[in-house]
N, C-alpha and C positions, 0 to 999 in steps of 0.2 A: 502395432503392441508398446511401442517403446513409449508412447506419450502416454498411453493408459496406464504402464505401470510407473510415469514420474507422475502422473498426476496422484494415482493411488497413494504413494509413499509422500508425497507431500501432505493431502489430506491428513493422512495418519500421521505424519509428525508435527501438523500446525495444533490437531487435539493435544497432542502430549504437550506441549511447548506452551499452549495457552493454560490448561494446568497447571502446570508447572508453573508459568509466572504468576498464574492467580495464587499459589500455595506458598511462593518466595516471591513475592514482590521486589524485596532487595538484590536480590539475585539479578545483576542487570546481563549477565550472559543469555539468560531467558530471551531477554526484552532486544538483544542484536540478535538471537537467532529468529524472531517473529518478525521484524525488521526484513530480513532477506527472504523469508518464507512466505510472507505477503506480497513482496514485489515478485517473486516467483509466480503466486496464483494469481497475479493482476488484482490486488485489493490494495490499490492507493491508498482508501481511506483509512484501511485499518492500519497500513504500515505508518503513514502521517502522523496517527496516536500513538504509536509505540514510539517513534522518533523522534517526536515533542517531548514523551516522559523522559526519556533518555535525555534531551537538551536541559529540563527541568532538574535533573539529577547528577547531572555532569556539568555543572556550572563554567568550569574553568576549560571546558574542552570546545574552543572553537571551530574544529573540523567537525563536529557534531552539529554545532549549530548551524553553521554552512550548510552543510548537508540538508538541516530540517528547512532552512530558508530557499534553500536552491529548488528541493523537492517540491515544498508547499507552492513555489511560483510554478513550477511544472505542470502540476494537478490542479490549479487553480481556474475552473470553469465556470468562473462569474456566481453571479446570486444564486441561480438555480442549481449551482453544483452539480451539472449533467453534461457531460461531453458532446459537443458538439458533431454532429455527422453531417451536415454539408453546411457550405458557406452561403447562406441568402436561404430564400423561401424554397421551399421543397412543391413543385408544383404535380399535381394529378391529373394533366390534360396529357392524353394521349398523344402520339407524334403521328402526327399526317403527312402525307409524302403526296 
């Protein structure tokens, strides 16, 4: 039940903060909250977009730039932009004993 409560709250909060960021794009506090909410809902692609936006608008903030670089590297899964599931090819042959 707790998980459902958390996801319901996060989903509602995301909707409201996305609307707020659209209505007041110069208000960076909404962008920071979106970074947090996207991380907590496993939406790394959207989190990176917001963090990049913040680096472009906070040019002197080295910590934000460092976070963006670290997260961009951590979530870079190559040209296909998909997360690898297994190392190596997956074989569809059933096991024989």
